[in-house]
PAKE-397736 format. One record per residue: residue in three letters; x, y, z of N, C-alpha, C in turn. Coordinates in steps of 0.05 Angstrom, whole numbers, plus 5000, padded with zeros to 4 digits. Layout:
alaXYZXYZXYZ...
//
This chain:
unk501949744998500850015006502150195009unk501150494985502250744984502850785008unk505150885017505551015044504651305054unk503951405077503851655079506351865075unk505652065048508052185033508752355062unk506352465072507252645090509152625110unk508152385122509952295147512452265137unk514352105115515052115107517452365100unk516252435095517652795076518352965112unk515752925131516253055155518952945169unk518352605174520852595176523652665155unk523852605138526052725117526652975139unk525653185135525853445154527053525183unk525853135196527453155219530253095216unk529852995203532852785193534453065183unk533653145174535753425161536253645186unk534053615205534353915218536753735240unk536753485252538853325265541753375257unk542453295222544253345210546053595213unk544153755208544654025217545554195244unk544853995266544854035299547253965301unk547953605284551253595287552853725280unk553653825249555153975246555154235269unk553854375274553954635299554954475316unk554854295328555554125354559454105336unk559953955306562353925307563254245303unk562754405298563854665297564354865324unk562554735351562354765374565054635383unk564754315390567154315397570154305387unk570454445358572754465344572854825356unk571354945357571855155368573855205403unk572554995425572654925445576654785448unk576854615419579154485410581254705419unk580854805400582555085389582655345402unk581855285434581055525456580755765434unk577955745418577755945404574756115401unk574055875440571055955444571156115469unk568856275471569356475501564856455503unk565656545522562756515546560256565530unk560256945516558856905497558556835469unk560756635462560356595440558256275447unk559456225468558555905472554755945481unk554156205489551956225496549856325467unk551756425452549656395432548756055410unk551656015414551255725396548355515410unk549055565435546855415457543955505443unk543455815447540755835437541555735408unk542355775393541855695362541455385370unk542355185377542654925376539154865381unk538754995413536654915424533255105402unk533855185403531755325369531355045353unk534154945347533854745327532354495342unk532954545363531954225359528454205381unk528754415389525654525401523954645375unk525254665345522954615329521354525327unk518854655315515454565316514954555297unk513054415288511454455259508854445276unk506854615269504354715277501154645256unk500954475253498954355237495254445254unk494054635240491754655260488554615238unk486554485252484554305243482054505248unk481254655230478254805236476454805218unk473554745228471354625216468754665236unk466454685220463754705243463454355251unk461954425267461554035280459953805251unk460853655261460153435247461453425213unk464353645215465153555192467153445178unk467953215213469653015195473153095204unk472753355229475753395234477553245246unk476753135265477952885285478452635263unk476352545245477752445236479252275208unk479952655203481552745185484352715195unk484452805230486652725232487952395244unk485752255256485851955250486751885223unk486851935200487451935170489551975167unk490252125168493152295163495952205176unk494952245215496752205235496751955249unk494651775246494451605268493451275250unk493451305229492551025215493550715226unk496750785239497350495247496250415281unk494650525282492850415319490850215303unk490750175283488950075270485350025278unk485050395292482950505304482250705303unk480650815309479951115318481351185329unk483351395334485251465356482451775376unk482951895363480852115374478152025369unk476852145384473652045378472352185352unk470852055339470352205318467651965311unk465052145314462052035308461052245301unk458352205296456252375283454952595314unk455052795292455253075331457553175330unk457253255354460353425364462853305382unk464253225377466052985393467953185398unk468953405387471653595404470253885408unk469153815443468254045455470154305457unk473054215448474554465463476754375448unk478754535447481354605429482454365442unk483554205423486054045435488754025410unk490953975438492854035431494653745424unk495253575403496753415407499953455403unk501053365426504053455417505653125447unk508553275439509453125461512353245473unk512453185497514453325516515253155539unk516853065535518952795547519752935571unk519253215586519753325606516053225622unk515153175608512353105628510752845619unk509252765636507952425637507252495616unk506252195609504352145583501652135597unk499952305584497052415599496052555577unk492652535581491252735577491253005604unk491453285586491553545600489453645609unk487053665623483953925617484654055626unk483754285628483654535641480254615633unk479354595660476154645658474654735660unk472854815651471055085643470655295655unk470955265683471355465704472755735704unk474955675699477455815684476556005672unk474355955660474056145632474056515647unk471956425677470856695688473756865699unk475756735688478156895701479457005668unk481057205673482657345648484657205640unk486557065660488556865646487156675628unk490656755607490056515583490256285585unk489856155566490255805567493555755575unk494555985562498255975545498656045577unk497756215585499256355626497956115644unk496355865633495655655653497355445649unk498055485634500055235622502755325646unk503055415654505455485670503955415689unk501655225706500555185729499254925726unk500954725729499054535727497154365746unk497654545768495754375789493254515780unk493754775765489754775755488054585732unk489954415731489154195701488753915724unk487153845703486853495712487453285690unk489453165702491652935681490452675687unk489352605668488752305668490352175650unk492151965661494251725650492651555627unk494151475606493251265587496451215587unk495150855581498250705570497750685533unk499550785520500850825495500850485481unk501850315498501950075486498049965486unk496850065491493449935499492350225482unk492050165456489250365440487650355455unk486150135471484250285477484150325500unk486050265515486250525539486350775533unk487050915510487751135494485751235485unk483850995475481151175458479451165485unk479551085504477751065521477851375532unk480051435543481151655559480851925540unk481451835519480052145490478352275497unk476551955504473252145506472252345515unk474752385545474352605561473052845541unk475352885523475853205505471953325495unk470452975491467453045489466053045511unk466453085537465053065554462553345558unk460853385563459553605574458253695585unk456953845604454853805633452554055625unk449854035638448354175640448654445662unk448254605657447954875675446055185663unk446855165683444155465684444855615662unk442555805648443755985633445556145637unk445456245664447256475682450356425683unk449856125685452756045690454456005671unk451755955641453955995615454356225607unk452756375608453656735605456056815609unk456456795639458956775660461656725646unk460456425644463156345618463456455587unk461756605586461356655557460756415537unk458756385534458256125525455956165516unk453756255519450756385516450856635512unk448856705491447856995490445656895482unk445357195505441657215499440257315471unk441257425463441557525433441057425407unk442757235412442757055388440556795385unk440056855368437456665359438856315361unk441456265347442855975360442555925375unk444456115403444155985427441655895443unk439656075429436256085433435255805436unk436255685403435055405407437355245423unk439655235429441155005435440454975470unk437755185482436955115503435254865505unk434954715538433954435537431054475552unk429354225552427154495556427254455586unk428154465597429154485633428854755632unk431054795611432455155612434155135620unk435454915610439354985622441354985587unk442854895601445454965571446854695573unk447254535549449654415556451554555541unk454154595557456454725546459954435556unk461054455541463254315554464254385578unk465854145592466354055624469954245617unk470954285596473554335591474154485573unk476154715582476154985566477654865545unk480254725548482254565534483654405545unk484154215524485953925523488853865513unk490653785530492753705512494553505516unk493853335491494953005499496453075496unk499852885516501652935508503252565510unk503352465489504452185484506552255453unk508451905462510551895446510551875420unk507451935404507851865379510851915360unk511951805346513251935327513252195313unk511452245296511952465293510852655312unk509852695335509652865344512552805372unk513652625368517052715389519052805363unk518252815337520152945314518553225322unk516553375328516653635332514053755323unk511953475311510053535307507253705322unk506253825323503753875343501254015332unk498953805335496553905318494353965340unk493254165332491754245349488654305323unk486754135343484554005338481854245352unk481254335338479154615344475654495357unk475354635363471554525362470354715351unk467754665347466454845321467055135315unk466655235302465655535290465455735317unk462955645316461955835349465155845368unk465755685370467555735401470755855385unk471055885361472955945349473056335370unk470956415352469556625370469456655400unk468856505422469256565441471656515454unk474456405441476356405454479556545437unk479056875450480657005436483756905426unk483956745440487156595448487256415418unk485056275412484856205379485656375354unk484256645359484056775331487056965331unk486857045359489357175358492857195370unk492456855366495656715375495356425359unk493556255369494455925350493855915325unk491855975310491456055291492256205266unk494156375279495656625268497656435256unk499656375281502056245271501955975277unk499255815265499955575258501355585227unk503455335221504155285190501855225179unk500655095185499055075162496354995171unk494155125159490655175172488154975155unk487854665160486454595144483954615148unk482154755133478754835131477854605120unk476954495145474654245132472354295127unk470954265105467454235093466854045087unk463854015093462553805080461953755052unk462253505044462553565018458953634995unk457053545028453753515013452953865019unk454953895030452854235046454954535028unk456954375022459354575002458954815024unk459255035033461055285043458255505049unk457755465086455655615085456955835091unk454356045104455656355103456056305125unk456856215154458756185181460356115167unk460655895151463555735145465856015131unk463156255113465256355100465956645118unk464556655138464856915155468156835171unk468756565181469956525210472356345178unk472056345159474656365140475556615132unk474356805127474857095121475957275136unk475057235167475757365189477557265204unk477956985208479656855224482456685210unk481556635187483456485173484756605147unk484556695136484856865106484957085113unk483357175132485157545137486857695127unk487557845111489258025109491358075132unk490858075149493158095177494857865180unk493457635169496057355172496757245152unk498157055150499957015132498056815112unk498656855088496856635067498156335061unk500256335066501356035059500955815081unk500555575070499755405085496055315093unk495255525077492655575082491055405066unk489455125076488254965049484455015061unk483954915045481154785043480254525036unk479054305062478654065042474854045050unk475153915021471753805018471553545025unk470053535058471253165055467753095060unk467252785050466152615053464652625035unk466752625011465552614990464052284983unk464352125000464251874994460651994991unk459652085002457252135010455352204982unk456752264955455652314937456452054911unk458551804925457751634914456151504914unk455351474890452351334877452051144866unk451650874870451350684849449450734830unk448050894823446350914810447151244785unk449951264802451351474779452551294773unk455251404757457651274741458851454748unk461451394745464351574755464151844740unk463351824717463552024703462552324710unk459652234725457452394732458552474765unk459452264771459952394810461952464808unk464352524791466752624797465753004779unk463952974759463053254754462353334778unk459753244788458453394822460853354839unk463453244845465853424858467353644851unk467453594819468853874805466554034807unk463554024816461854264817462354354845unk463054264861462454304888465154514887unk467554344881470554464886470554714873unk469254664841469655064838468455154852unk465955204867464255234880464555404905unk466755194920467555324938470155434938unk471755344919473755474920473455834902unk470955894889469856174885469556244908unk467656214927467356244952469556354968unk470756194976472756264991474956404982unk475056444958477156534942480756424945unk479856194933481756084933481955874898unk484355794886485255654868483755374871unk483355284851482354944857483754884862unk486054954854488154654864488654684897unk487654964914487554824937485654714955unk482454704935481054534947481854184941unk481254184960480853794957479853664967unk478553584949475253394948477153114974unk475753034994476952804995474852625024unk475352335021473152205042475252135072unk475452315088476652225115476751985118unk474951835121472951585134474151355117unk473451305085474451195070477851165069unk479651485064481851385070482951225097unk481551245127483351155148481950855141unk480150815132479250485123480950445104unk481450545089483850425062486550395073unk488050545101489250455105489650305128unk487850265139487950015162486749795143unk485849815133485649495108487249415086unk490149635086491249635064490149655037unk487149735031486649755006487650004987unk490149934966491450154952488950394937unk486750124934484950284909483350454921unk482150414944480650554957482050784976unk483650764981485551014989486351214955unk486451054938486251224916484351444919unk481551294910479251414904479151614937unk479751524958479151754979480452084981unk482452144955483852364953484852354985unk486052284998487752325021490552325013unk491352224989494352174975494652494963unk492552614956493752884945493653064959unk492553114983492553165009494353195015unk495752975038497252945042500952985020unk500352954993501753094981502953344984unk499753484985499953824974502653885015unk500953815024502353895060505053905051unk506453615043508853575044509953835027unk508953865001509454024978509254244991unk507654385004507354655016507954715045unk508154555061509154575079510554575093unk512454395102515054155106518354425084unk516854485055519254635047519154925055unk517155125063516555335073518655385099unk516755225112518455115148521455065144unk521755015123524654915125525755195112unk525055325101526055525084527055795112unk524455795126525056065144526355905163unk526855605168529455565201531655585173unk532955475157534955495136535455735138unk534255865132535156255132536056355167unk534656355174535456455210538056275219unk537656045218540255935209542856025206unk541755995175544356055160546856335171unk544556495174545656815176546856735202unk545856635221546756685251550156485244unk549756235237552056125236554956245212unk554156455191556156585175556956885202unk553956905222556057115238558657085255unk557556855257558956725283562156585271unk561856465247564356315230565356555214unk564356875217565657085208566557185237unk566457195264567857315282570257145291unk569656695286572856645286574156705265unk572856835246575756815219576257135236unk575657305245576857525252578657505257unk577957345293580357295307582557065298unk581756955281584256775267586457025249unk584657155240586057345212587857545237unk585657705266587957745276590457705290unk589957375297593357265298594557205282unk594457135251596157115236597157395233unk596457625239597257915219599057885251unk598557935268600357945291602557825289unk602457545285604957365282605357475254unk605557535225606957615211608257905213unk606958015232609158335251610858115260unk610558045275612157965302615057765281unk614057665261616357465250617157675231unk616657835217616958125203619958195222unk619758275250620958455271623058255272unk622658025282624957825287626857675266unk626057745239627357605221629157925213unk626958105221629458385211632258435237unk631958195258633658295272636458005273unk636057935250638157745256641657855225unk643957835258645757875250645458255259unk644258385288644558605288644358625317unk645558855328646658765353645358945370unk646658915398643358935428642459175415unk644559445414643259675408639859655387unk640859565366638559565343636359345362unk636659155380634959045388632959235414unk634859285423633159525437632359665434unk633859835413631259925402627959865399unk628659625386625459375375623959355400unk625659305422624059315441623059505454unk623659865454622660055461620360075436unk620559985420618660075400615359965405unk616559655416613959495413612859635442unk615259735469612959855487611360175489unk613060335460611260485457608860485445unk608160185425606460115414604660045438unk605159815457603759795477602160055497unk604360125491603160415516600960525494unk601860635470599660775450597460565449unk597160335452594960135447593460135477unk594560145504592960225519592160495526unk592860665517590960875516587960915496unk589660795481586760655459584660505476unk585460375498584360135514582160345530unk583760555534581760755558579760795545unk581260955514578161055497575460765497unk577460575489574360325494572960275508unk573660285544572660325563570260535557unk571360735549570660905557567660935536unk568560915511566560795491563760445509unk565460335518563660085533562460265543unk562760495573561360665585559060795567unk559360915551557461065534555660765522unk556960555516554960385494552860255520unk553060235546551560175568550160385570unk551060645569548660815577546260785556unk546960795521544960755499543860555510unk545360325506543960025520541260115537unk542260215555540260295584536960335565unk538760605555536460795536534360635522unk535260515504533660245484532660055497unk533060035530532259735538529359955551unk529160225560528560325576525160395551unk526460365529523960415506522960195498unk524359915500522859635497522859525530unk523259695555522859535575519359385581unk520559185595518058915596515359105620unk517559215643517559335664513659505651unk515159745643513859915631511059935611unk511959745599509559555590507659395600unk507859285617505959105632505059485656unk505659555659503859815671502359985658unk502759905632501560085601498759885592unk500159705597497959385594495359505619unk495959495643494859545666492959795665unk494259915656493360195656491460225637unk491160075614488860035595487059935602unk487059715612485759455623484159615644unk484759715662483659955679481660135674unk482960245654480460495635478760365617unk478560125599476860035593474359905607unk475659805632473059665646472159875660unk473460105668471460255670469660465659unk470260395632470060595615465960565609unk464260755609462060765606461560725578unk462560775555461260735527463860625507unk463060545492464760385478467060555462unk466260755462468660985452470061065466unk468661035490472261045512473860845501unk472860595499474060305504474960325476unk474760415455475560475425478160705427unk478360855453479761115452482660995463unk481660855485483860625508485760465484unk485060435475485060195455487160375437unk486560505422487660585403490360785402unk490760885445492261075457494460795456unk493460545470494860315478496560215455unk494560195424496760115404499160475392unk498160665394499860815380501260945405unk501360785433504060765444505960665443unk505360375440506860205423508460215407unk506860365384508960405357509860595356unk509760785377511861035382513660965402unk514160745409516560665429517460435403unk517460325389519160155364520560405361unk518660575345519860815332522160945332unk521660965371523361155373526860945379unk525160695385528560545392529360415362unk528560485348529660455315531560715313unk531260985326532261235328534461045345unk534561035362536560935394537160705380unk537960545365539060255351541560515328unk539660655312541560775291543360915311unk543461015327545961165334546361025352unk546660855362548260615370550960555346unk549460385329550360285303552260535301unk551360815291553161055268556461025304unk555261005331557061015344560160705341unk559260665342560860375337561860305311unk560160385285561660455256563860645271unk563660885272565561055283568060975297unk567660755319569460625334571660415321unk570160275307571060095291573060125271unk572560415259574760535237576560665251unk576160835281578060865291580160695294unk579060435312581260275317582860125300unk580960165268582260015251584160195243unk583860415233586160645236588660675254unk587760645276589860725299592060555309unk591260255304592360015315592159785297unk591059805264591859655246589559425256unk587459385271584959255267583659295243unk582159005243580958885220578659085221unk577159255201575059405203572759175203unk570959145215568759035226566359165207unk564359025203561959155191559359085213unk559659325239557059235251553959015244unk552958925249550158775236547559075236unk546859135218544159215217542059135237unk540559335245537359215262535359375259unk533659345254531559455254528959255276unk526559445280524159345291521159325269unk522959305248520159365231518259075235unk519358845237517958665240515858615256unk516858765283515358745314513958905306unk514559185294511859395280510459225267unk510459075259508658945229507758735246unk508858575269506858425292504358525302unk506558785306503258995326501259045308unk501959155282500259245268497658965255unk498858735257496858535249495958565279unk496058495294494358425333492558765324unk493558965312492059185322489859155304unk489559045276488059085261486258715268unk486758635286485758415292483458475313unk484158695329483458885351481758945337unk481159135309478959325302476659095286unk478258915272476458695265474558605283unk476158435301473558425323471958545351unk472458825346470858965364469859085348unk469959155331467859255306464758915307unk467158685303464558495294462858465318unk464458485342463258445369460858675387unk461358965372460959095384458359155406unk455759025389453258985414453858725430unk455958505429457258425463458058575472unk459958785466461558885487460059135497unk457359105482455559395492453459145520unk452558965516451658775537453858705554unk455658485541457158435558460258495569unk459658795569462458965573465058835591unk464158775611466358645624467758465616unk465658115617467757955606468357905581unk467158085557467958105532470558255537unk470058445543473258715535475858575553unk474858435577477558295596478458125581unk475957785567478357595565479557715536unk478057875526479757935495481958115491unk481158335514484758445522486858315540unk486558185552487657975564489757775545unk488057725523489057545505491157675488unk489857955472491758105461493058215477unk493258295507495558355525497558285517unk497757875519498957675523500657715502unk498857765470501057735452501957905452unk502258125453503358415455506058415474unk505258225497508158155506510258015497unk509157775479509657555480512457785450unk511057885422512358005421515858235427unk514758385456516458485466518658295464unk518058125489519757925498521357915473unk519857765453521857695431523757905415unk523258145421525058415407525858335426unk526958435467527958435477531058145471unk529958015464531757705463533257765429unk532957915414533357965394534858175393unk534558445404535558635409538458625431unk538858385448540958305475542758165445unk540957955432543357805414545558035392unk543158335386544958445367546758525379unk546358665411547858895415550358715423unk550658445428552258265432554058215404unk552158295380553858125358555158425350unk554458615358555258925350558258975366unk558758855390560458895408563158695406unk560658525413563458175407565758215387unk565558345369567558275344570558505358unk568958745359570058915377572158835406unk571758715416572158565438574558395442unk573858175416574457985413577958105400unk578558245380579658385365581758515384unk581058615408582958785428583258685450unk582158455449584158315467585758095458unk585157985434588257915419589858075417unk589458305407591758495392593558565430unk591758555445593358575469594458335484unk593858215474595757955477597657795464unk597657925428600257945410601658135414unk600458415432602958565441604558525458unk603458315482604058295495607458085494unk606257885481608057695470610057835457unk609757985442611558165421614458225436unk613458375463615258415473617058285496unk614458095499617057865520618857665492unk617957645467619657525461622157585448unk622157945447623758115441627158175460unk624358195484625958145517627957925516unk626857755509629257425509630957445495unk630457525475632157575452634957745458unk634057975459635558145484637358135508unk636157855523637157715541639857645527unk638557345506640757125501640057215468unk641657225455640757285429640656975418unk641856695416642656555405639556445412unk637456555429635156405421633056635398unk634156705386632456925360631856695343unk633656525334633356315310630656105331unk630756075346629155815362626456005365unk626256285371624056415371622456355351unk624056495321622856445299621656215287unk622856005294622655735292619355665306unk618455855328616855695347614755915332unk614256085327613356255315611956085288unk614056105265613655975243612155775241unk612155575265609755345281608055385277unk606855545300605455725309602955825282unk604555955261604056075240602355845220unk604255665219604055355212600855265219unk600555325240598155155258595555365260unk595555695252593955785251592055845221unk594655795198593655695175591355485173unk593255295187591255005197588555035203unk588255175228585855255241584055335216unk584455625203584155765185582855495160unk583555325151582355045130581354965148unk581154855176579654755188576854875187unk576955105185574655315193572955295170unk574555355149573655465120572455125121unk573154925123572054545128568954605138unk568854725167568354615178565154835171unk565355035157563355275141562455135123unk563754965104562354885077561454615093unk561954485109560754245129557754405137unk558254535150555354805159553654785139unk554754875109552754965090552154765082unk553454555078552454265058549854175072unk549554135101547254185121545554215111unk545754545115543854655103541454595078unk542954585064542554545036542554235025unk542554085045542253845045539253685031unk537953815021535753705014534853474983unk536953604973535053394939535053074952unk537352974952539152694961535852584980unk535552764999534452545021531552655003unk531252824994527752834989526952574962unk529652574941529052374927528952104934unk530052084970530151754969526951774978unk526752075002523152035009520951984991unk521251944960519551924938519451674929
//
């Protein structure tokens, strides 16, 4: 039977990442052996390796109830269990957002966050820091029946009063749809759980795949974290429709607002027309059935604003059955292989491209710094050799003159060191000013003040004004940060120029940096706020406290995350700006000391001149060998970054 192409390609991607990690580890080990590493360089290497090892691939499944999301997840990722792993039956099965992943530091279990936490302003991401707030249900991975039984818990509901459902934000008295959901006794059925995390060592999850199974479309709007965080950050979103109903109005609204809106990235957004087996009719021939499916595909593409090639007519149920039974013909007819191929061809290469670009720039910078140190060592060594070879046959007076000259060079450089220390002081002041603009404490105070203003506001206009002011202040901080960054770079450019001129050090070009990417992230969040605010205007009027608090808390947590990333990136940039100069200054100081010691020894015992020249020539060869090694290591890392064609051919 044809295997799962997505699974194989993901395994290839994981192998590529592992090979890349190995070559970077080789580079780190070589740096340690050659005594070229330092604490700052080690930290940057460690962060790079952690990013690669912890890299995740997030795939979200979104649909209205009974469209077959869970069945599709079973068919693509878990057919090897020989049965439905996730609950999949008629009606509502996934009652809360469910995340499937693997974290080796946590027990194999189903973690459930009680629905009662919705009365709190805290987001589910924040709750993940407090395991005591979750209910844990362990299961046996060797027993699929045990897993199936435990996973049914995500479907559990309970009956509550209308007032309680309103308090959780799960019932709106003004909604006709919600009114229809009332039971005969006036109660309402709501999910028992707000969020679920399934942690188990499935091979794909171990490799970094994270699957998000969302509840129905109504729930997407009531959990702001889904719309502001999880769906926008998913590397792929599969929007599942039913072949018999086509695209409904509510599905168009959710697609446009939360999945394909202009504020989010467009790559990896696919629509799946599920349950085509419902159109398989023994009274119609294959050509008629194909025409009907193509008609639904064209209609869905037009309504969603997609190309027909982005709509995948499938039968998840028949695909799962075919994989379990080993039926190649049924699998081909189910359409599932075409969807898996699209995910493989679009999702994994785009993810790899992002990882490759980020890693390439970091490796280039790190190796560039290593080259700077070796170049400085070789230049200083050549200068020493030239001096010593010039002393052959000279008398003591000439040698003493040379010694005095080196002493003068050393004194001049030490004065330069004083300027460098002064620069460090100014650099520190400028850095503090930059972190004042990007400071987390100031941001959190601003968040608190905005929240209080919104909650105490009597009119929606006041809420809008508070939010507009919030984003205006954030934009202003980032723009001012850019100005400060430019000032730091100009100062460092001038200092590099001066040291290159005065002391013959190699002029390095401090890397450029901009806050544009964070400004774009904030602009996306601001557009999300405006769209959400306008669509939820009536709800804000009626349920101001609940909705405003929940929505703002989620928005604020995303803003804080953007600023945390910005702070981290700025810290790394500042290190990259100052590190080459620190390395060169340290190296130059060391070489001056060695030159002086060398001439002193020769002054005291002339017969050591040839010995010293011999020593330095040996060291020269050693440095040249190091430079050759570094070139080879750089090529190995480059090969690992771009080693994909052979692997992908093997996977195919």
